[in-house]
C-alpha positions as CSV (number, residue, x, y, z in Angstrom):
1,X,-5.9,29.0,0.8
2,X,-9.4,30.6,0.8
3,X,-11.0,27.3,-0.2
4,X,-9.4,25.3,2.6
5,X,-11.5,25.1,5.7
6,X,-9.6,26.1,8.8
7,X,-8.8,23.3,11.2
8,X,-10.8,23.6,14.4
9,X,-9.7,23.0,18.0
10,X,-11.9,20.0,18.2
11,X,-10.3,18.4,15.1
12,X,-6.8,19.1,16.6
13,X,-7.8,17.5,19.8
14,X,-9.1,14.4,18.0
15,X,-5.9,14.2,16.0
16,X,-3.9,14.5,19.3
17,X,-5.9,11.7,20.8
18,X,-5.3,9.4,17.8
19,X,-1.6,10.1,17.8
20,X,-1.2,9.6,21.5
21,X,-2.8,6.1,21.2
22,X,-0.5,5.3,18.3
23,X,2.6,6.5,20.1
24,X,1.8,4.7,23.3
25,X,1.3,1.4,21.5
26,X,4.4,1.9,19.3
27,X,6.7,2.8,22.2
28,X,5.2,0.1,24.3
29,X,7.0,-2.3,22.0
30,X,9.8,-0.3,20.5
31,X,12.8,0.9,22.6
32,X,14.6,4.0,21.5
33,X,14.7,4.9,17.8
34,X,12.5,7.9,18.5
35,X,13.4,9.5,15.1
36,X,12.2,6.3,13.4
37,X,8.8,6.5,15.2
38,X,8.4,10.2,14.2
39,X,9.3,9.4,10.6
40,X,6.9,6.5,10.4
41,X,4.0,8.5,11.7
42,X,4.7,11.4,9.4
43,X,4.9,9.0,6.4
44,X,1.6,7.4,7.2
45,X,0.0,10.8,7.8
46,X,1.2,11.8,4.3
47,X,0.2,8.4,2.8
48,X,3.8,8.2,1.5
49,X,6.6,5.6,1.5
50,X,9.7,5.3,3.6
51,X,13.1,3.7,3.2
52,X,14.9,2.4,6.3
53,X,18.6,1.8,6.2
54,X,20.7,-0.1,8.8
55,X,22.5,-3.3,9.4
56,X,20.3,-6.3,10.0
57,X,18.6,-6.9,13.4
58,X,17.7,-3.3,14.5
59,X,13.9,-3.8,14.6
60,X,13.0,-2.4,11.2
61,X,10.5,-5.2,10.5
62,X,9.2,-5.0,14.1
63,X,8.6,-1.3,13.7
64,X,6.6,-1.8,10.5
65,X,4.5,-4.6,12.0
66,X,3.9,-2.6,15.2
67,X,2.5,0.4,13.3
68,X,0.3,-1.9,11.2
69,X,-1.1,-3.5,14.3
70,X,-1.8,-0.2,15.9
71,X,-4.0,1.0,13.1
72,X,-5.7,-2.3,12.3
73,X,-4.3,-2.4,8.8
74,X,-3.5,-5.3,6.5
75,X,0.2,-6.2,6.3
76,X,2.4,-8.1,3.9
77,X,6.1,-8.8,3.9
78,X,8.2,-9.4,0.8
79,X,11.7,-10.7,1.2
80,X,13.7,-9.4,-1.6
81,X,16.3,-11.8,-3.2
82,X,18.3,-11.6,-6.5
83,X,15.9,-14.1,-8.1
84,X,12.7,-12.3,-7.1
85,X,10.5,-11.6,-10.1
86,X,8.3,-8.6,-10.7
87,X,5.3,-10.9,-10.9
88,X,6.2,-12.2,-7.4
89,X,5.4,-8.7,-6.1
90,X,2.6,-7.3,-8.2
91,X,0.8,-10.5,-9.2
92,X,0.2,-12.4,-12.5
93,X,-2.4,-14.2,-14.6
94,X,-2.8,-17.9,-14.0
95,X,-4.7,-20.4,-16.1
96,X,-7.8,-21.9,-14.6
97,X,-8.0,-25.4,-16.1
98,X,-11.6,-25.8,-15.0
99,X,-12.8,-22.8,-17.0
100,X,-10.0,-22.7,-19.5
101,X,-9.5,-19.0,-18.9
102,X,-6.9,-16.8,-17.2
103,X,-7.5,-15.4,-13.7
104,X,-5.6,-12.5,-12.1
105,X,-3.9,-13.2,-8.9
106,X,-2.8,-10.0,-7.1
107,X,0.6,-10.2,-5.4
108,X,1.4,-9.3,-1.8
109,X,1.8,-5.7,-2.7
110,X,-2.0,-5.3,-2.3
111,X,-2.1,-4.4,1.4
112,X,-2.2,-1.2,3.5
113,X,1.3,-1.6,4.7
114,X,3.9,-3.5,2.5
115,X,7.3,-4.3,4.0
116,X,9.9,-4.7,1.2
117,X,12.6,-6.3,3.2
118,X,16.2,-5.8,2.0
119,X,15.0,-4.1,-1.2
120,X,18.6,-3.5,-2.4
121,X,19.1,-7.3,-2.6
122,X,16.6,-7.5,-5.5
123,X,17.5,-6.9,-9.1
124,X,16.9,-3.6,-10.9
125,X,14.1,-5.1,-12.9
126,X,12.3,-6.1,-9.7
127,X,12.9,-2.8,-8.1
128,X,11.4,-1.0,-11.1
129,X,8.2,-3.1,-10.7
130,X,7.5,-1.0,-7.6
131,X,7.7,2.3,-9.4
132,X,4.1,2.3,-10.8
133,X,2.6,1.0,-7.6
134,X,4.4,3.5,-5.4
135,X,3.7,6.5,-7.5
136,X,0.3,5.7,-9.0
137,X,-1.1,3.4,-6.2
138,X,-2.0,0.9,-8.9
139,X,-0.7,-2.2,-10.8
140,X,-1.3,-3.2,-14.3
141,X,-1.7,-7.0,-15.0
142,X,-2.8,-8.3,-18.4
143,X,-3.8,-4.8,-19.5
144,X,-6.2,-4.4,-16.5
145,X,-5.5,-1.7,-13.8
146,X,-6.0,-2.7,-10.2
147,X,-6.1,0.0,-7.5
148,X,-4.3,-0.3,-4.2
149,X,-6.1,0.4,-0.9
150,X,-6.8,4.0,0.1
151,X,-4.2,3.8,2.7
152,X,-1.1,2.4,1.1
153,X,2.4,2.7,2.5
154,X,5.6,0.9,1.4
155,X,8.1,0.5,4.1
156,X,11.3,-0.6,2.4
157,X,14.5,-1.7,4.3
158,X,18.0,-1.9,3.0
159,X,21.4,-2.8,4.2
160,X,24.3,-0.3,3.8
161,X,25.4,-0.5,0.2
162,X,28.9,-1.4,1.2
163,X,27.7,-4.9,2.1
164,X,28.3,-7.7,-0.4
165,X,25.3,-8.8,-2.5
166,X,23.5,-5.4,-2.6
167,X,22.5,-3.2,-5.5
168,X,22.3,0.6,-5.5
169,X,18.7,1.9,-5.9
170,X,18.2,4.0,-8.9
171,X,17.7,7.8,-8.3
172,X,14.2,7.6,-9.8
173,X,13.2,4.9,-7.3
174,X,14.8,6.7,-4.3
175,X,12.8,9.8,-5.2
176,X,9.6,7.9,-4.8
177,X,10.3,7.5,-1.1
178,X,8.9,10.4,1.0
179,X,11.6,9.9,3.6
180,X,14.7,7.9,4.3
181,X,15.6,7.1,7.9
182,X,18.9,5.7,9.2
183,X,18.9,3.5,12.3
184,X,21.8,3.2,14.7
185,X,22.7,0.6,17.3
186,X,20.8,1.0,20.6
187,X,22.8,2.0,23.7
188,X,23.4,-0.4,26.6
189,X,20.4,0.8,28.6
190,X,18.1,0.5,25.5
191,X,19.4,-3.0,24.8
192,X,18.8,-4.0,28.4
193,X,15.2,-2.8,28.0
194,X,14.8,-4.8,24.8
195,X,15.9,-8.0,26.5
196,X,13.4,-7.4,29.3
197,X,10.6,-6.9,26.8
198,X,11.5,-10.0,24.9
199,X,11.5,-11.9,28.2
200,X,8.1,-10.6,29.0
201,X,6.7,-11.6,25.6
202,X,5.8,-8.0,24.8
203,X,6.2,-8.6,21.1
204,X,3.9,-11.6,21.0
205,X,0.7,-9.6,21.7
206,X,-1.0,-7.4,19.2
207,X,-4.0,-5.2,19.3
208,X,-5.4,-2.2,17.4
209,X,-5.7,1.0,19.2
210,X,-7.1,3.1,16.3
211,X,-8.8,2.2,13.0
212,X,-7.9,2.9,9.4
213,X,-10.7,5.5,9.4
214,X,-8.7,7.5,12.0
215,X,-5.6,7.4,9.7
216,X,-7.7,8.7,6.8
217,X,-8.9,11.5,9.2
218,X,-5.2,12.4,9.9
219,X,-4.3,12.3,6.2
220,X,-7.2,14.7,5.3
221,X,-6.3,17.0,8.2
222,X,-2.7,17.3,7.1
223,X,-3.8,18.6,3.7
224,X,-5.7,21.4,5.5
225,X,-2.7,22.6,7.6
226,X,-2.0,26.3,6.8
227,X,1.4,27.1,5.3
228,X,2.3,30.7,4.8
229,X,3.9,31.8,1.5
230,X,7.0,32.8,3.3
231,X,7.4,29.1,4.5
232,X,6.8,27.8,1.0
233,X,9.5,30.2,-0.3
234,X,11.8,29.0,2.4
235,X,11.3,25.4,1.3
236,X,11.9,26.4,-2.4
237,X,15.1,28.2,-1.4
238,X,16.4,25.1,0.4
239,X,15.6,22.8,-2.6
240,X,17.1,25.3,-5.1
241,X,20.3,25.4,-3.0
242,X,20.7,21.7,-3.4
243,X,20.7,22.1,-7.1
244,X,23.1,25.0,-7.3
245,X,25.2,24.6,-4.1
246,X,28.1,26.6,-5.4
247,X,26.0,29.8,-5.1
248,X,25.1,29.2,-1.4
249,X,27.7,27.1,0.4
250,X,31.5,26.9,0.6
251,X,33.2,25.6,-2.6
252,X,35.0,22.9,-0.8
253,X,31.6,21.4,0.1
254,X,29.7,22.3,-3.0
255,X,32.2,20.3,-5.2
256,X,30.9,17.0,-3.7
257,X,27.3,17.5,-5.0
258,X,26.4,16.0,-8.3
259,X,22.6,16.2,-8.2
260,X,20.1,18.1,-6.1
261,X,16.6,17.5,-5.0
262,X,13.7,17.4,-7.5
263,X,10.4,19.2,-7.3
264,X,9.1,16.0,-5.6
265,X,11.5,16.8,-2.8
266,X,9.9,20.2,-2.3
267,X,6.5,18.6,-2.2
268,X,7.7,16.0,0.3
269,X,9.2,18.7,2.5
270,X,6.0,20.6,2.5
271,X,3.8,17.6,3.3
272,X,6.1,16.3,6.1
273,X,6.2,19.8,7.6
274,X,2.4,19.9,7.7
275,X,2.3,16.4,9.3
276,X,4.8,17.5,11.9
277,X,2.7,20.6,12.7
278,X,-0.3,18.3,13.5
279,X,1.9,16.1,15.6
280,X,2.9,19.2,17.6
281,X,-0.8,20.1,18.0
282,X,-0.8,23.1,15.6
283,X,-2.8,23.9,12.5
284,X,0.0,25.9,10.9
285,X,3.6,25.3,9.9
286,X,6.6,27.0,11.4
287,X,10.2,27.0,10.1
288,X,11.1,24.5,12.9
289,X,8.7,22.0,11.3
290,X,10.6,22.3,8.0
291,X,14.0,21.8,9.8
292,X,12.9,19.0,12.1
293,X,12.7,16.2,9.5
294,X,14.8,17.8,6.7
295,X,17.5,15.1,6.9
296,X,14.9,12.3,6.4
297,X,13.4,14.1,3.4
298,X,16.6,15.2,1.6
299,X,19.4,12.8,2.5
300,X,18.4,10.4,-0.3
301,X,17.7,13.2,-2.8
302,X,21.2,14.7,-2.8
303,X,23.7,12.7,-4.8
304,X,27.4,13.0,-3.9
305,X,30.4,12.0,-6.0
306,X,33.1,9.4,-5.2
307,X,35.3,12.1,-3.7
308,X,32.7,12.6,-1.0
309,X,32.8,8.9,-0.1
310,X,36.6,9.0,0.0
311,X,36.6,12.1,2.2
312,X,33.8,11.0,4.5
313,X,31.4,13.7,3.5
314,X,27.7,12.8,4.0
315,X,24.5,14.4,2.6
316,X,23.8,15.6,6.2
317,X,26.9,17.8,6.0
318,X,25.6,19.4,2.8
319,X,22.1,19.9,4.3
320,X,23.6,21.5,7.5
321,X,25.5,24.0,5.3
322,X,22.5,24.8,3.2
323,X,20.2,25.3,6.2
324,X,22.8,27.6,7.8
325,X,23.2,29.6,4.5
326,X,19.4,30.2,4.0
327,X,17.8,32.9,6.1
328,X,14.9,31.6,8.2
329,X,11.6,33.5,7.7
């Protein structure tokens, strides 16, 4: 930590101003779904990827486009279908008959914000095509490596796996997502507000309120947030508890867990906690920052068996038990 420059009050104020503009624009269009907004902002600040799960029609696509508009980024949307090919996403080489040579055509994945709509409707082969680009921020076409933009976030959406025509995402792919957020139906008041905004053409207008350089500033600031060793050990204890739940939580709950979080989960929890600290106007992390977004970071990293599905046990139940079992620093 000695080599990390302390965040100044002026930098915190600049970050606060940027986030206020982004929030105002976002909630000027979006109604409710406050946890989604927080998760999206945290993901962008960490330059990570996010998976959104809900039934169709709950504004997942609208949220992705709204965030892109706010920061003046480039946006591409990929509708996933069973016949979608990897080359349809990352790009391919095409023959130029005029020059009798092959030219590389990059796919829609080359953008600041990429919306993978209904990712679990595509085949496993196509889903795997995103692994390199999500982890390495690059694609390889014809032996050549092409880098993605400095700000690169994949916002993938999926329908609940119970629906017909969907495929389970592999654990390796799920782990690439910094966060997973679940969306619920709006209440009656929120739906009334949505209808009014549709009637007033709120969603037809778009304007940027900050620039991509401001997002880069936030991302660099997040890396400089101070995290005490006691908070790091707290995160490690939580992650370790997901791997060996029988040592920490009741046996009747521990029996449902088949796989815990990886080291990538610990890194994600650390980064998201730092982003949340900045959103709260602080240059240091508290235990509450760790707990605030713990569902979103861990719910897709804890694998449960079929008995859990039959008994209605969710990853959130396991996370609650673990958080209650681990002493807070």
